[in-house]
C-alpha positions as CSV (number, residue, x, y, z in Angstrom):
1,M,53.9,4.3,-21.9
2,S,55.0,7.8,-23.0
3,E,52.9,7.6,-26.2
4,Q,49.8,6.4,-24.3
5,Y,50.3,9.1,-21.7
6,T,50.5,11.8,-24.5
7,F,47.5,10.5,-26.3
8,E,45.4,10.5,-23.1
9,N,46.7,13.8,-22.1
10,N,45.8,15.3,-25.5
11,I,42.2,13.8,-25.1
12,S,42.0,15.5,-21.7
13,E,43.3,18.8,-23.0
14,G,40.8,18.7,-25.8
15,G,38.0,18.0,-23.5
16,K,38.9,21.0,-21.4
17,T,39.1,23.2,-24.5
18,E,35.7,22.1,-25.6
19,H,34.3,22.7,-22.1
20,K,35.8,26.2,-22.0
21,E,34.4,27.0,-25.5
22,Q,31.0,25.8,-24.3
23,E,31.1,28.0,-21.2
24,H,32.1,30.9,-23.4
25,C,29.1,30.4,-25.7
26,D,26.9,30.1,-22.7
27,S,28.3,33.2,-21.3
28,M,27.8,35.1,-24.6
29,F,24.3,33.8,-24.8
30,N,23.4,34.9,-21.3
31,M,24.8,38.3,-21.9
32,L,22.8,38.6,-25.1
33,K,19.7,37.5,-23.2
34,F,20.2,40.3,-20.8
35,Y,21.4,42.9,-23.4
36,I,18.7,42.6,-26.1
37,P,15.7,43.5,-23.8
38,L,17.7,46.7,-22.7
39,V,18.1,47.6,-26.2
40,I,14.6,47.2,-26.9
41,Q,13.6,49.0,-23.8
42,A,15.8,52.0,-24.4
43,A,15.0,52.3,-28.1
44,S,11.2,52.0,-27.6
45,Q,11.2,54.7,-25.1
46,S,11.9,57.2,-27.9
47,L,8.4,56.4,-29.2
48,T,6.7,58.1,-26.1
49,Y,8.0,61.5,-27.0
50,P,6.5,62.0,-30.5
51,L,3.2,60.6,-29.0
52,V,3.3,63.3,-26.3
53,A,4.4,65.8,-28.8
54,S,1.3,65.2,-31.0
55,I,-0.9,66.3,-27.9
56,V,1.2,69.4,-27.2
57,S,1.5,70.6,-30.8
58,H,-2.4,70.6,-31.1
59,G,-2.6,73.1,-28.4
60,R,-3.4,76.9,-28.6
61,F,0.1,77.8,-30.0
62,G,0.6,74.9,-32.2
63,P,4.2,73.7,-32.9
64,L,5.4,76.8,-31.0
65,E,3.8,75.3,-27.9
66,L,5.7,72.2,-28.5
67,S,9.0,74.1,-28.6
68,A,8.3,75.8,-25.3
69,F,7.3,72.5,-23.8
70,A,10.4,70.9,-25.1
71,M,12.5,73.7,-23.6
72,G,11.0,72.9,-20.3
73,Q,11.6,69.3,-20.7
74,S,15.2,69.7,-21.6
75,L,15.6,71.8,-18.4
76,M,13.9,69.0,-16.5
77,F,16.2,66.3,-17.8
78,F,19.1,68.6,-17.1
79,L,18.1,69.0,-13.3
80,G,17.2,65.3,-13.2
81,S,20.8,64.3,-14.3
82,I,21.9,64.6,-10.8
83,G,20.7,61.0,-10.6
84,G,22.4,59.9,-13.9
85,G,24.6,57.4,-12.2
86,L,22.2,55.8,-9.9
87,I,21.6,52.6,-11.9
88,T,25.3,51.9,-11.9
89,T,25.7,52.8,-8.2
90,G,22.8,50.5,-7.3
91,M,24.2,47.5,-9.3
92,V,27.5,47.9,-7.4
93,F,26.2,48.6,-3.8
94,A,22.6,47.6,-3.7
95,R,23.2,43.8,-3.6
96,T,22.4,43.3,0.1
97,K,19.5,44.4,2.3
98,T,21.4,47.1,4.0
99,G,23.0,48.3,0.6
100,M,19.5,48.5,-1.0
101,N,18.2,50.4,2.1
102,E,21.0,53.0,1.8
103,F,20.6,53.2,-2.0
104,S,16.8,53.8,-1.5
105,K,17.6,56.7,0.9
106,L,20.0,58.1,-1.7
107,V,17.4,57.8,-4.5
108,N,14.7,59.6,-2.3
109,I,17.2,62.4,-1.4
110,L,18.2,63.0,-5.0
111,A,14.5,62.8,-6.2
112,A,13.6,65.5,-3.5
113,A,16.6,67.7,-4.5
114,S,15.6,67.5,-8.1
115,A,12.0,68.5,-7.4
116,V,13.1,71.4,-5.2
117,M,15.4,72.7,-8.0
118,Q,12.4,72.3,-10.5
119,F,10.3,74.4,-8.4
120,S,13.0,76.9,-7.6
121,V,13.6,78.0,-11.1
122,C,10.0,78.6,-11.6
123,V,9.5,81.3,-9.0
124,P,10.8,84.9,-9.0
125,P,13.3,86.2,-9.7
126,L,14.8,82.9,-11.1
127,D,11.9,82.3,-13.5
128,D,12.4,85.5,-15.4
129,L,16.2,84.9,-15.6
130,V,15.9,81.3,-16.8
131,F,13.0,81.5,-19.2
132,S,13.0,84.9,-20.4
133,K,16.7,86.0,-20.5
134,V,18.4,82.6,-20.8
135,L,16.0,80.8,-23.0
136,N,14.8,83.9,-24.8
137,L,11.1,83.0,-24.6
138,D,8.3,85.7,-24.7
139,G,5.3,86.0,-22.5
140,D,2.9,83.0,-23.2
141,L,5.8,80.7,-24.5
142,A,7.9,81.5,-21.3
143,H,4.8,80.7,-19.1
144,I,4.3,77.4,-21.1
145,A,7.9,76.2,-20.5
146,K,7.6,77.2,-16.9
147,M,4.3,75.4,-16.3
148,S,5.5,72.3,-18.2
149,L,8.5,72.0,-15.9
150,I,6.1,72.3,-12.7
151,C,3.5,69.9,-14.2
152,C,6.2,67.2,-14.8
153,V,7.6,67.2,-11.2
154,P,5.6,64.0,-10.5
155,A,7.1,62.4,-13.6
156,Q,10.7,63.4,-12.5
157,M,9.9,61.8,-9.0
158,A,8.7,58.6,-10.7
159,F,11.8,58.4,-12.9
160,F,14.0,58.5,-9.8
161,I,12.1,56.1,-7.6
162,R,11.9,53.7,-10.5
163,N,15.7,53.4,-10.2
164,K,15.4,51.3,-7.0
165,Y,13.3,48.7,-8.8
166,L,15.2,48.6,-12.2
167,V,18.4,48.0,-10.0
168,S,16.8,45.0,-8.2
169,L,15.7,43.5,-11.6
170,Y,19.0,44.1,-13.3
171,N,20.9,42.7,-10.4
172,E,18.8,39.5,-10.8
173,K,19.4,39.5,-14.5
174,K,15.6,40.1,-15.1
175,S,16.0,42.8,-17.9
176,G,13.1,41.2,-19.6
177,L,10.7,42.2,-16.7
178,A,12.0,45.8,-16.8
179,N,11.4,45.9,-20.6
180,T,7.9,44.5,-20.0
181,A,7.1,47.5,-17.7
182,T,8.5,50.0,-20.2
183,M,6.6,48.4,-23.1
184,I,3.4,48.8,-21.1
185,R,4.1,52.4,-20.3
186,I,4.6,53.0,-24.2
187,A,1.3,51.1,-24.9
188,A,-0.5,53.3,-22.4
189,T,1.0,56.5,-24.0
190,A,0.1,55.3,-27.4
191,C,-3.5,54.7,-26.4
192,M,-3.9,58.1,-24.6
193,S,-2.4,60.2,-27.4
194,P,-5.1,59.8,-30.1
195,V,-7.8,59.8,-27.4
196,F,-6.6,63.1,-26.0
197,V,-6.4,64.7,-29.4
198,K,-9.8,63.5,-30.4
199,L,-11.5,64.9,-27.2
200,G,-9.6,68.2,-27.6
201,L,-7.5,67.5,-24.5
202,T,-4.5,69.3,-26.0
203,G,-1.6,71.5,-25.1
204,Y,1.2,71.4,-22.6
205,A,-0.9,70.5,-19.5
206,Y,-2.5,67.5,-21.1
207,G,0.9,66.5,-22.7
208,S,2.5,66.7,-19.2
209,L,-0.4,64.4,-18.0
210,A,0.1,61.9,-20.9
211,L,3.9,61.8,-20.0
212,T,3.4,61.5,-16.2
213,L,0.6,58.9,-15.9
214,P,2.3,56.1,-17.9
215,V,5.7,56.7,-16.0
216,I,4.0,56.4,-12.6
217,A,2.2,53.1,-13.9
218,E,5.6,51.8,-15.1
219,S,7.2,52.5,-11.7
220,L,4.4,50.8,-9.9
221,L,4.6,47.7,-12.3
222,S,8.4,47.6,-11.9
223,A,7.9,47.7,-8.1
224,W,5.6,44.7,-8.4
225,F,8.0,42.7,-10.5
226,A,10.9,43.6,-8.1
227,K,9.1,42.9,-4.9
228,P,10.1,39.1,-4.5
229,F,13.7,40.0,-5.3
230,L,13.8,42.8,-2.8
231,E,12.2,40.6,-0.1
232,K,14.8,37.9,-0.3
233,L,17.8,40.4,0.0
234,T,20.0,39.4,3.1
235,D,23.1,40.6,4.8
236,K,26.1,38.4,5.2
237,P,29.2,39.1,7.4
238,E,31.6,39.2,4.3
239,D,29.3,41.6,2.3
240,E,30.4,45.3,2.0
241,Q,27.6,47.3,3.7
242,A,28.3,50.6,1.7
243,P,26.8,53.5,3.7
244,L,24.8,56.3,2.1
245,K,27.9,58.7,2.0
246,K,30.0,56.2,0.1
247,Q,27.2,55.6,-2.4
248,F,26.7,59.3,-2.9
249,Y,30.4,59.9,-3.6
250,F,30.3,57.0,-6.1
251,N,27.2,58.3,-7.9
252,L,28.8,61.9,-8.1
253,P,31.3,61.6,-10.9
254,L,29.0,59.3,-12.9
255,S,26.1,61.8,-12.7
256,F,28.5,64.7,-13.5
257,G,29.1,63.2,-17.0
258,G,25.4,63.0,-17.6
259,M,24.8,66.7,-16.4
260,L,27.4,67.9,-19.0
261,L,25.6,65.9,-21.8
262,S,22.3,67.3,-20.7
263,M,23.7,70.8,-20.4
264,S,25.0,70.6,-24.0
265,A,21.5,69.8,-25.1
266,F,20.0,72.6,-23.1
267,L,22.6,75.1,-24.5
268,I,21.7,74.1,-28.0
269,G,18.1,75.1,-27.2
270,V,19.3,78.4,-25.9
271,Y,21.3,79.0,-29.1
272,I,18.5,77.8,-31.4
273,S,16.1,80.4,-29.9
274,R,18.1,83.3,-31.0
275,P,18.4,83.3,-34.9
276,A,16.3,86.0,-36.8
277,D,13.5,83.4,-37.6
278,K,13.7,81.7,-34.2
279,E,10.1,80.4,-34.4
280,L,10.9,78.3,-37.5
281,A,14.2,77.2,-36.1
282,M,12.7,76.1,-32.8
283,K,9.9,74.1,-34.6
284,V,12.3,72.1,-36.8
285,H,14.9,71.7,-34.0
286,Y,12.5,70.3,-31.3
287,V,10.5,68.2,-33.7
288,I,13.7,66.5,-34.9
289,M,15.2,66.3,-31.5
290,G,12.0,64.7,-30.1
291,V,12.6,61.7,-32.5
292,V,16.4,61.5,-33.0
293,N,17.7,62.4,-29.5
294,P,16.0,59.6,-27.6
295,V,17.2,57.1,-30.3
296,S,20.8,58.3,-29.9
297,F,20.5,58.3,-26.1
298,A,19.2,54.7,-26.2
């Protein structure tokens, strides 16, 4: 009896072990299915910057125009880093109808705050302080950096609003759909870039347009993909309905880390604009950063 019980018990334990191993394999496979599209999405976004750069660098001032444009962009990303923790915040709190509504309010408030800051640094007396004294840009180049920042306000807003739809797709484990929207954005940029250059539509203004339109298209496409998931959100008594204030305080430390990273990139640009041959240094720095930085960020 004892031997028979031991034999049957070993079979049972073996079955449980095999079941646990299978569950572990399934779990790893599901994680990879979610993770791989995110890697492709993040890495492929780096392609858009050289494409936009090709439009800007064919402008009136050549590679120097690209340097000034890139300085404006680095300042834009720094100001936009106040929303650096929104994706994580949404994946924690925006899992119910009320949570998503509060998260949407937070996204809209931070998007508006970022736009106000972008406009604020472009008007006197801040514009002279930021672009001439801090960034050490002269005349036309200071104007290009300032106007690039203003022209990309719609792109900044689209980046913020897109967070709501990305969170919905991520919460539903639909990273592949989010990746599809990004790939279409990249394809649109790739199509626009040579056409703009061929037609002579070059310089910072058209570069800003080539950056903005695909981002808006990506946001609209993400909204379409996320619509059925947003519509099915409900509230249950046991769900935590995190108010706007709680989500804001959760986002704050997450975004602060991103702000420090963005500030470091911005300060490198400030330093690189001050050597004896600053024009050459700026050309090399921003052409390389335009390719390497997005890849490392991904």
